[in-house]
C-alpha positions as CSV (number, residue, x, y, z in Angstrom):
1,X,-85.2,1.3,12.8
2,X,-86.6,1.1,16.3
3,X,-89.6,3.2,17.3
4,X,-88.7,6.0,19.8
5,X,-89.6,5.0,23.3
6,X,-93.0,6.4,24.3
7,X,-93.9,7.8,27.7
8,X,-95.5,5.3,30.1
9,X,-98.6,5.9,32.2
10,X,-97.2,4.9,35.7
11,X,-100.7,4.9,37.3
12,X,-102.0,2.5,34.6
13,X,-99.0,0.2,35.2
14,X,-99.9,0.0,38.9
15,X,-103.6,-0.6,38.2
16,X,-102.9,-3.4,35.7
17,X,-100.4,-5.2,37.8
18,X,-102.7,-5.0,40.9
19,X,-105.5,-6.6,38.9
20,X,-103.2,-9.3,37.6
21,X,-101.6,-10.2,41.0
22,X,-103.4,-13.5,41.3
23,X,-103.1,-14.6,37.7
24,X,-99.6,-13.2,36.8
25,X,-97.5,-16.3,37.8
26,X,-99.5,-18.7,35.6
27,X,-99.7,-16.2,32.6
28,X,-96.0,-15.2,32.5
29,X,-94.0,-18.2,31.5
30,X,-91.4,-16.0,29.7
31,X,-90.5,-14.1,32.9
32,X,-90.1,-17.4,34.8
33,X,-87.8,-18.8,32.1
34,X,-85.7,-15.6,31.9
35,X,-85.4,-15.6,35.7
36,X,-84.0,-19.1,35.5
37,X,-81.5,-18.0,32.9
38,X,-80.4,-15.0,34.9
39,X,-79.8,-17.3,37.9
40,X,-77.6,-19.5,35.7
41,X,-75.6,-16.4,34.7
42,X,-75.3,-15.3,38.3
43,X,-73.6,-18.5,39.1
44,X,-70.6,-17.4,37.1
45,X,-70.3,-14.1,38.9
46,X,-68.2,-13.9,42.1
47,X,-70.3,-12.2,44.6
48,X,-71.1,-12.5,48.3
49,X,-73.8,-9.9,49.0
50,X,-75.0,-9.2,52.5
51,X,-78.0,-7.2,51.3
52,X,-80.0,-7.9,48.2
53,X,-82.7,-5.9,46.5
54,X,-85.1,-7.5,44.0
55,X,-86.4,-4.5,42.1
56,X,-89.7,-5.0,40.3
57,X,-90.1,-8.3,42.2
58,X,-93.8,-8.9,41.4
59,X,-94.7,-12.1,43.2
60,X,-91.1,-12.6,44.1
61,X,-90.6,-15.6,41.9
62,X,-86.7,-15.5,42.1
63,X,-86.6,-14.5,45.8
64,X,-86.5,-18.1,47.0
65,X,-83.6,-19.0,44.7
66,X,-81.7,-15.9,45.8
67,X,-82.4,-16.7,49.4
68,X,-81.1,-20.3,48.9
69,X,-78.0,-19.1,47.1
70,X,-77.2,-16.4,49.7
71,X,-78.7,-17.7,52.9
72,X,-77.0,-15.1,55.1
73,X,-78.1,-12.1,53.1
74,X,-80.9,-9.7,53.9
75,X,-83.5,-9.6,51.1
76,X,-85.7,-6.7,50.1
77,X,-88.4,-7.1,47.4
78,X,-89.7,-3.9,45.9
79,X,-92.6,-3.4,43.5
80,X,-95.1,-0.7,42.5
81,X,-98.0,-3.1,43.4
82,X,-98.8,-4.0,46.9
83,X,-101.0,-6.8,45.6
84,X,-98.1,-8.4,43.7
85,X,-95.9,-8.3,46.8
86,X,-98.7,-9.9,48.9
87,X,-99.1,-12.6,46.3
88,X,-95.4,-13.4,46.7
89,X,-95.5,-14.0,50.4
90,X,-96.3,-17.7,49.9
91,X,-93.1,-18.1,47.9
92,X,-90.9,-17.4,50.9
93,X,-88.1,-19.8,51.5
94,X,-88.6,-22.3,54.4
95,X,-85.5,-21.0,56.2
96,X,-87.3,-17.6,56.8
97,X,-89.6,-19.3,59.2
98,X,-86.8,-20.6,61.5
99,X,-86.2,-18.8,64.8
100,X,-83.8,-15.9,64.3
101,X,-83.8,-16.2,60.5
102,X,-83.6,-13.2,58.2
103,X,-87.0,-12.6,56.6
104,X,-87.8,-11.0,53.2
105,X,-88.8,-7.3,53.6
106,X,-91.4,-6.3,51.0
107,X,-91.6,-2.6,50.1
108,X,-94.0,-0.8,47.8
109,X,-92.1,1.8,45.7
110,X,-91.3,3.3,42.3
111,X,-88.0,2.6,40.6
112,X,-87.4,6.3,40.0
113,X,-87.9,7.2,43.7
114,X,-87.0,4.2,45.8
115,X,-87.6,4.6,49.5
116,X,-84.2,3.3,50.3
117,X,-81.0,4.8,51.8
118,X,-77.9,5.5,49.7
119,X,-75.5,2.5,49.3
120,X,-77.7,0.1,51.2
121,X,-77.5,-3.0,49.0
122,X,-74.7,-5.1,47.5
123,X,-76.7,-6.9,44.8
124,X,-79.6,-5.3,42.9
125,X,-81.6,-7.9,40.9
126,X,-84.3,-6.9,38.4
127,X,-86.0,-9.4,36.1
128,X,-88.1,-8.1,33.3
129,X,-89.2,-5.0,35.0
130,X,-87.1,-2.0,33.8
131,X,-89.3,-1.5,30.7
132,X,-92.3,-0.8,32.9
133,X,-90.9,2.3,34.5
134,X,-91.9,5.7,33.2
135,X,-88.3,7.0,33.5
136,X,-85.7,4.2,32.8
137,X,-82.7,6.6,32.9
138,X,-83.9,7.9,36.3
139,X,-84.4,4.3,37.5
140,X,-80.8,3.4,36.6
141,X,-79.6,6.4,38.5
142,X,-81.6,5.2,41.5
143,X,-80.1,1.7,41.1
144,X,-76.6,3.3,41.3
145,X,-77.6,5.4,44.3
146,X,-78.8,2.5,46.4
147,X,-76.0,0.1,45.4
148,X,-72.9,0.1,47.7
149,X,-69.5,0.8,46.2
150,X,-68.6,-2.1,43.9
151,X,-72.1,-3.4,44.2
152,X,-73.5,-5.6,41.4
153,X,-76.5,-4.8,39.2
154,X,-78.0,-7.8,37.3
155,X,-81.1,-7.3,35.2
156,X,-83.2,-8.3,32.2
157,X,-85.6,-6.2,30.2
158,X,-87.2,-6.2,26.7
159,X,-85.9,-4.7,23.5
160,X,-87.7,-2.9,20.6
161,X,-88.4,-6.0,18.5
162,X,-90.7,-7.4,21.3
163,X,-94.2,-8.3,20.1
164,X,-93.5,-7.1,16.6
165,X,-96.2,-9.4,15.3
166,X,-98.8,-7.8,17.5
167,X,-97.5,-4.3,16.7
168,X,-97.9,-5.0,13.0
169,X,-101.4,-6.4,13.4
170,X,-102.8,-3.9,15.9
171,X,-100.8,-0.7,15.4
172,X,-97.9,0.8,17.3
173,X,-100.0,2.5,20.0
174,X,-101.5,-0.8,21.0
175,X,-98.1,-2.2,22.0
176,X,-95.6,-1.0,24.6
177,X,-92.4,0.5,23.2
178,X,-89.0,-0.7,24.4
179,X,-85.6,0.9,24.9
180,X,-82.7,-0.2,22.6
181,X,-80.0,-2.3,24.2
182,X,-77.3,0.2,23.2
183,X,-79.2,3.1,24.7
184,X,-79.5,1.1,27.9
185,X,-75.8,0.6,27.9
186,X,-75.2,4.3,27.5
187,X,-77.6,5.1,30.3
188,X,-75.8,2.7,32.6
189,X,-72.5,4.4,32.0
190,X,-74.1,7.8,32.5
191,X,-75.6,6.6,35.8
192,X,-72.2,5.7,37.1
193,X,-71.8,2.0,36.3
194,X,-68.5,0.6,35.2
195,X,-68.0,-1.5,32.0
196,X,-71.6,-2.8,31.6
197,X,-72.0,-6.1,29.8
198,X,-75.0,-6.3,27.6
199,X,-76.4,-9.0,25.3
200,X,-79.7,-10.0,23.8
201,X,-81.5,-13.1,22.5
202,X,-84.9,-13.6,20.8
203,X,-87.4,-15.9,22.4
204,X,-90.6,-16.9,20.5
205,X,-93.7,-18.1,22.2
206,X,-96.4,-19.8,20.2
207,X,-100.2,-20.1,20.7
208,X,-103.0,-22.1,19.2
209,X,-105.0,-19.0,18.6
210,X,-104.9,-15.2,19.1
211,X,-107.1,-15.5,22.2
212,X,-104.3,-17.4,24.0
213,X,-101.8,-14.6,23.3
214,X,-104.1,-11.8,24.3
215,X,-105.3,-13.7,27.4
216,X,-101.7,-14.1,28.6
217,X,-100.9,-10.5,28.1
218,X,-104.1,-9.4,29.9
219,X,-103.8,-11.9,32.8
220,X,-100.2,-10.9,33.4
221,X,-101.0,-7.2,33.3
222,X,-98.7,-6.7,30.3
223,X,-100.9,-4.8,27.9
224,X,-99.9,-1.4,26.6
225,X,-99.5,1.4,29.2
226,X,-98.4,4.0,26.7
227,X,-99.6,7.5,27.4
228,X,-100.7,7.7,23.7
229,X,-102.7,4.4,23.8
230,X,-106.3,4.6,22.6
231,X,-108.7,5.1,25.5
232,X,-112.0,3.5,26.2
233,X,-113.3,0.0,25.3
234,X,-112.3,-1.4,22.0
235,X,-115.3,-2.8,20.0
236,X,-115.9,-6.2,18.6
237,X,-115.0,-5.1,15.2
238,X,-111.5,-4.1,16.3
239,X,-110.9,-7.4,18.0
240,X,-112.2,-9.3,15.0
241,X,-109.8,-7.4,12.7
242,X,-106.9,-8.0,15.1
243,X,-107.7,-11.7,15.3
244,X,-107.9,-11.9,11.5
245,X,-104.5,-10.1,11.1
246,X,-102.8,-12.4,13.5
247,X,-104.2,-15.5,11.9
248,X,-103.1,-14.2,8.5
249,X,-99.6,-13.7,9.8
250,X,-99.5,-17.3,11.0
251,X,-100.3,-18.6,7.5
252,X,-102.3,-21.5,8.9
253,X,-99.8,-22.3,11.6
254,X,-99.6,-21.3,15.3
255,X,-99.7,-17.7,16.4
256,X,-96.2,-16.4,17.3
257,X,-95.1,-13.7,19.7
258,X,-91.4,-12.6,19.5
259,X,-89.7,-11.2,22.6
260,X,-86.3,-9.5,22.4
261,X,-84.8,-10.2,25.8
262,X,-82.0,-7.9,26.9
263,X,-79.6,-9.0,29.6
264,X,-77.2,-6.8,31.5
265,X,-74.9,-6.7,34.4
266,X,-72.5,-4.0,35.7
267,X,-70.6,-3.0,38.8
268,X,-71.1,0.3,40.5
269,X,-68.2,2.5,39.5
270,X,-66.0,4.5,41.9
271,X,-67.4,7.7,43.1
272,X,-65.9,10.6,41.2
273,X,-67.8,13.4,42.9
274,X,-69.0,14.2,46.4
275,X,-72.6,14.9,47.3
276,X,-72.1,18.6,46.9
277,X,-70.6,18.2,43.4
278,X,-66.9,18.5,44.2
279,X,-64.5,16.2,42.3
280,X,-63.1,13.2,44.2
281,X,-59.5,12.4,43.4
282,X,-57.9,9.2,44.6
283,X,-54.7,9.9,46.6
284,X,-53.0,6.8,45.3
285,X,-53.5,8.1,41.7
286,X,-52.2,11.5,42.7
287,X,-49.1,10.0,44.2
288,X,-48.5,8.0,41.0
289,X,-48.7,11.3,39.0
290,X,-46.3,13.1,41.3
291,X,-43.7,10.3,40.9
């Protein structure tokens, strides 16, 4: 049974990603690989977006590939960390420097309150970022708000079996909690998305020692930001106990870290209510009923 999703300290998320801006790319191979797999999936989707939003872009790792695939599209990268967006500037596609070319627009903002107009993007891309928002349901409603009618949402996030080895060794409050895939699907429908497609896979990373795993999590800013996490510095005794528990789990082999990767895509559904809450009825459907 999955642990109930715990509240996230949004300020702590911002601080940790700001500190990790310069080391994130080298310490987050999983996010890079999942971004590549998402791009492969996108190749099978018929879409010709004019405006793209990369939500939770971090250092904009996939921005160059999105720019190359849709060279005529305007691209906005959004992240809670200004330092992360600044680190991504060097990743800009060479075409952006040509005279008259469209350039990537970086914006600092929170998923749950994006500083963007209604229906302003045609493709919303979000790689391994949704689980860092303090209000995922509100974030999905925001995704629906900024997407144009029939716009495409394509995202990845993490499921509840992520880092189960570390959770067992260190205790639940030491590890981020993650939303179940089926709950995400329900939240997508509630937010106004049509027929979401969800699937998941398990990816295992291995390390020579516990220090390698803990260093990657720290250098990528991905340590626990739960509101109920222990505060203050952890002593040497705790770290020694954690190391011993991880080594014992490995049984003499390499340290393992499991990640439950959840993929989803959905199209923004037709609007059923106006801004003032009145129901919207399609006239062609009404004519069909009259006949």
